[in-house]
DRENDO-1510 file (C-alpha; in Angstrom, 1 decimal, always signed):
<recs>
REC; n; res; u; v; w
REC; 1; UNK; +11.3; -4.4; -4.9 .
REC; 2; UNK; +13.6; -1.7; -3.0 .
REC; 3; UNK; +11.5; -0.5; +0.3 .
REC; 4; UNK; +13.5; +2.0; +2.3 .
REC; 5; UNK; +11.4; +4.4; +5.1 .
REC; 6; UNK; +13.6; +7.1; +6.5 .
REC; 7; UNK; +15.4; +6.5; +9.8 .
REC; 8; UNK; +14.9; +9.3; +12.0 .
REC; 9; UNK; +13.4; +10.2; +15.9 .
REC; 10; UNK; +10.0; +9.7; +14.9 .
REC; 11; UNK; +8.2; +7.0; +16.3 .
REC; 12; UNK; +6.0; +4.2; +15.8 .
REC; 13; UNK; +7.7; +2.9; +12.9 .
REC; 14; UNK; +6.8; -0.5; +13.5 .
REC; 15; UNK; +3.0; -0.7; +12.1 .
REC; 16; UNK; +4.3; +0.8; +9.0 .
REC; 17; UNK; +6.6; -1.8; +8.7 .
REC; 18; UNK; +4.4; -4.8; +9.2 .
REC; 19; UNK; +1.4; -3.2; +6.6 .
REC; 20; UNK; +4.4; -3.7; +4.2 .
REC; 21; UNK; +5.1; -7.1; +5.2 .
REC; 22; UNK; +1.7; -7.6; +5.0 .
REC; 23; UNK; +1.6; -6.5; +1.5 .
REC; 24; UNK; +4.4; -9.0; +1.0 .
REC; 25; UNK; +7.4; -6.2; +1.1 .
REC; 26; UNK; +10.4; -6.5; +3.1 .
REC; 27; UNK; +11.2; -2.5; +4.0 .
REC; 28; UNK; +14.9; -1.4; +5.2 .
REC; 29; UNK; +14.8; +1.2; +7.6 .
REC; 30; UNK; +17.8; +3.1; +6.6 .
REC; 31; UNK; +19.2; +6.8; +7.4 .
REC; 32; UNK; +22.2; +6.1; +4.2 .
REC; 33; UNK; +21.7; +8.1; +1.3 .
REC; 34; UNK; +23.0; +5.9; -0.9 .
REC; 35; UNK; +20.5; +3.8; +0.4 .
REC; 36; UNK; +17.9; +5.8; +0.5 .
REC; 37; UNK; +18.5; +6.9; -3.2 .
REC; 38; UNK; +18.7; +3.8; -4.8 .
REC; 39; UNK; +15.6; +2.7; -3.2 .
REC; 40; UNK; +12.1; +2.3; -5.4 .
REC; 41; UNK; +9.9; +3.5; -3.2 .
REC; 42; UNK; +10.2; +5.6; +0.1 .
REC; 43; UNK; +8.2; +6.2; +3.3 .
REC; 44; UNK; +8.3; +8.8; +5.8 .
REC; 45; UNK; +6.1; +8.2; +8.2 .
REC; 46; UNK; +6.4; +9.2; +12.0 .
REC; 47; UNK; +5.0; +11.1; +15.1 .
REC; 48; UNK; +6.6; +13.3; +17.2 .
REC; 49; UNK; +7.3; +17.4; +17.3 .
REC; 50; UNK; +8.7; +19.3; +14.0 .
REC; 51; UNK; +11.1; +20.9; +15.5 .
REC; 52; UNK; +13.4; +18.7; +17.1 .
REC; 53; UNK; +12.7; +16.6; +14.2 .
REC; 54; UNK; +14.0; +19.1; +11.7 .
REC; 55; UNK; +16.8; +19.9; +14.2 .
REC; 56; UNK; +17.8; +16.0; +13.7 .
REC; 57; UNK; +16.9; +15.8; +9.9 .
REC; 58; UNK; +19.2; +19.0; +9.6 .
REC; 59; UNK; +22.2; +17.8; +11.7 .
REC; 60; UNK; +22.5; +14.7; +9.4 .
REC; 61; UNK; +21.8; +16.4; +6.0 .
REC; 62; UNK; +18.5; +14.3; +5.3 .
REC; 63; UNK; +16.1; +17.4; +4.8 .
REC; 64; UNK; +17.9; +17.9; +1.8 .
REC; 65; UNK; +18.2; +14.7; +1.1 .
REC; 66; UNK; +14.4; +13.8; +1.1 .
REC; 67; UNK; +14.4; +16.8; -1.2 .
REC; 68; UNK; +15.9; +15.5; -3.7 .
REC; 69; UNK; +15.0; +12.3; -4.1 .
REC; 70; UNK; +12.6; +11.2; -7.6 .
REC; 71; UNK; +11.1; +8.1; -7.1 .
REC; 72; UNK; +7.8; +8.1; -5.4 .
REC; 73; UNK; +8.5; +9.6; -2.0 .
REC; 74; UNK; +4.9; +8.5; +0.8 .
REC; 75; UNK; +5.1; +11.2; +4.1 .
REC; 76; UNK; +2.8; +10.4; +6.3 .
REC; 77; UNK; +1.6; +12.3; +9.4 .
REC; 78; UNK; +4.1; +14.1; +10.8 .
REC; 79; UNK; +6.0; +13.2; +7.5 .
REC; 80; UNK; +3.5; +15.3; +5.6 .
REC; 81; UNK; +3.8; +18.6; +7.9 .
REC; 82; UNK; +7.8; +18.0; +7.2 .
REC; 83; UNK; +7.2; +18.1; +3.5 .
REC; 84; UNK; +5.8; +21.8; +3.6 .
REC; 85; UNK; +7.1; +24.9; +4.3 .
REC; 86; UNK; +6.8; +25.5; +7.9 .
REC; 87; UNK; +5.6; +24.4; +10.7 .
REC; 88; UNK; +3.7; +26.3; +13.6 .
REC; 89; UNK; +4.7; +23.5; +15.7 .
REC; 90; UNK; +7.8; +25.0; +17.1 .
REC; 91; UNK; +7.9; +27.8; +15.0 .
REC; 92; UNK; +10.3; +25.3; +12.5 .
REC; 93; UNK; +10.8; +25.4; +8.9 .
REC; 94; UNK; +10.2; +22.2; +6.9 .
REC; 95; UNK; +11.4; +20.5; +4.0 .
REC; 96; UNK; +9.7; +22.8; +1.9 .
REC; 97; UNK; +8.0; +20.3; -1.4 .
REC; 98; UNK; +4.4; +21.6; -0.4 .
REC; 99; UNK; +4.8; +25.6; -0.2 .
REC; 100; UNK; +1.8; +25.7; +2.6 .
REC; 101; UNK; +2.6; +26.4; +6.4 .
REC; 102; UNK; +1.1; +23.6; +8.8 .
REC; 103; UNK; -1.0; +25.1; +11.8 .
REC; 104; UNK; -2.3; +23.9; +14.5 .
REC; 105; UNK; -6.3; +23.5; +15.2 .
REC; 106; UNK; -7.5; +26.0; +17.7 .
REC; 107; UNK; -10.5; +24.7; +18.8 .
REC; 108; UNK; -13.8; +26.5; +18.9 .
REC; 109; UNK; -15.2; +25.2; +21.7 .
REC; 110; UNK; -16.1; +22.6; +24.2 .
REC; 111; UNK; -16.7; +19.7; +22.7 .
REC; 112; UNK; -13.6; +19.7; +19.9 .
REC; 113; UNK; -10.9; +18.0; +21.2 .
REC; 114; UNK; -7.3; +18.9; +20.0 .
REC; 115; UNK; -5.4; +16.2; +19.5 .
REC; 116; UNK; -7.8; +15.2; +16.6 .
REC; 117; UNK; -8.1; +11.4; +17.3 .
REC; 118; UNK; -9.6; +8.5; +15.5 .
REC; 119; UNK; -11.5; +7.7; +12.8 .
REC; 120; UNK; -12.5; +10.9; +9.8 .
REC; 121; UNK; -14.4; +10.7; +6.2 .
REC; 122; UNK; -11.9; +11.0; +3.3 .
REC; 123; UNK; -13.8; +13.4; +0.5 .
REC; 124; UNK; -12.7; +14.1; -2.5 .
REC; 125; UNK; -10.2; +11.5; -3.0 .
REC; 126; UNK; -9.9; +10.4; -6.1 .
REC; 127; UNK; -6.0; +10.6; -7.6 .
REC; 128; UNK; -4.6; +7.3; -8.3 .
REC; 129; UNK; -3.3; +7.5; -4.5 .
REC; 130; UNK; -7.2; +6.2; -3.9 .
REC; 131; UNK; -8.0; +4.1; -6.8 .
REC; 132; UNK; -10.4; +1.4; -5.2 .
REC; 133; UNK; -11.2; +2.6; -2.5 .
REC; 134; UNK; -15.2; +4.1; -1.7 .
REC; 135; UNK; -15.8; +7.1; -1.9 .
REC; 136; UNK; -15.9; +8.7; +1.5 .
REC; 137; UNK; -14.1; +6.5; +3.0 .
REC; 138; UNK; -13.3; +6.7; +6.6 .
REC; 139; UNK; -9.2; +6.6; +7.7 .
REC; 140; UNK; -7.4; +6.9; +11.3 .
REC; 141; UNK; -5.5; +10.5; +12.4 .
REC; 142; UNK; -4.3; +11.7; +15.7 .
REC; 143; UNK; -2.7; +15.1; +14.9 .
REC; 144; UNK; -2.4; +18.2; +16.9 .
REC; 145; UNK; -1.5; +20.6; +13.8 .
REC; 146; UNK; -3.0; +20.5; +9.9 .
REC; 147; UNK; -2.0; +21.4; +6.5 .
REC; 148; UNK; -4.6; +23.2; +5.2 .
REC; 149; UNK; -5.8; +22.9; +1.7 .
REC; 150; UNK; -4.1; +24.1; -1.1 .
REC; 151; UNK; -3.6; +23.4; -5.2 .
REC; 152; UNK; -1.9; +20.2; -3.6 .
REC; 153; UNK; -4.3; +18.6; -1.6 .
REC; 154; UNK; -5.8; +15.7; -3.3 .
REC; 155; UNK; -7.9; +14.4; +0.0 .
REC; 156; UNK; -10.0; +16.8; +2.6 .
REC; 157; UNK; -11.0; +15.8; +5.6 .
REC; 158; UNK; -12.7; +18.2; +8.5 .
REC; 159; UNK; -12.4; +18.7; +12.0 .
REC; 160; UNK; -12.9; +21.5; +13.5 .
REC; 161; UNK; -12.7; +22.9; +9.7 .
REC; 162; UNK; -12.1; +21.5; +6.4 .
REC; 163; UNK; -8.0; +20.7; +5.9 .
REC; 164; UNK; -5.4; +18.6; +3.4 .
REC; 165; UNK; -6.1; +14.6; +4.2 .
REC; 166; UNK; -3.5; +14.8; +1.6 .
REC; 167; UNK; -0.8; +16.0; -0.7 .
REC; 168; UNK; +0.6; +15.1; -4.1 .
REC; 169; UNK; +3.1; +17.5; -6.0 .
REC; 170; UNK; +5.6; +16.1; -8.8 .
REC; 171; UNK; +7.1; +12.2; -6.9 .
REC; 172; UNK; +5.9; +13.3; -3.6 .
REC; 173; UNK; +2.5; +11.7; -1.7 .
REC; 174; UNK; +1.6; +13.0; +1.9 .
REC; 175; UNK; -1.2; +11.9; +4.3 .
REC; 176; UNK; -2.1; +13.4; +7.4 .
REC; 177; UNK; -3.5; +10.2; +8.4 .
REC; 178; UNK; -2.6; +6.9; +9.0 .
REC; 179; UNK; -3.1; +4.5; +6.5 .
REC; 180; UNK; -1.0; +1.4; +7.9 .
REC; 181; UNK; -3.5; +1.4; +10.9 .
REC; 182; UNK; -7.1; +2.9; +8.6 .
REC; 183; UNK; -7.8; -1.2; +7.7 .
REC; 184; UNK; -8.3; -2.1; +4.3 .
REC; 185; UNK; -8.8; +1.0; +2.9 .
REC; 186; UNK; -5.3; +1.6; +4.5 .
REC; 187; UNK; -4.0; -1.2; +2.6 .
REC; 188; UNK; -5.2; +0.0; -0.3 .
REC; 189; UNK; -3.9; +2.9; -0.4 .
REC; 190; UNK; -0.2; +2.1; +0.4 .
REC; 191; UNK; -0.6; -0.8; -2.4 .
REC; 192; UNK; -1.7; +1.9; -4.6 .
REC; 193; UNK; +1.5; +4.0; -3.4 .
REC; 194; UNK; +4.3; +0.5; -3.9 .
REC; 195; UNK; +2.4; +0.4; -8.0 .
REC; 196; UNK; +3.3; +3.7; -8.4 .
REC; 197; UNK; +7.1; +4.3; -10.9 .
</recs>
């Protein structure tokens, strides 16, 4: 199986690489257009700032390349946010697969800390991406921005307000949480993604 991870200025892809290796897959980290187009599956993970990351992607034409991919693509964390239309982080237009805008968490009390960091429960997660995981399983999040629930939401979480924990449209899947840091549940989600055609 040929699995590619989009190479760009986003931190912490090594945990994704290690999670894939545990599943018996040796991914290639690349920004080469031909390699990304030929891969069976593409992962678009990352942590970082939406504005500087979109500038990097745009400068290298990776935004259009990602938009045109036809194989299964999985965005993770900032990768999910960048697949949306626009982000409040830096007031920047993003790749635009999901026609929804990314919002910033606005705490309503002293107890509501931002970034939202730690384990949270998945709700209404019933698509093929979540085959084999229990109802209301826990996964790991670290984020200050969120995607509101919308027509493309396939799982929800709740922190300050309900939001999209995962999205799906056509060949694009995305998770706000980090499956690579979510133990057995996250490993099963990654395995389910790799089984998609």
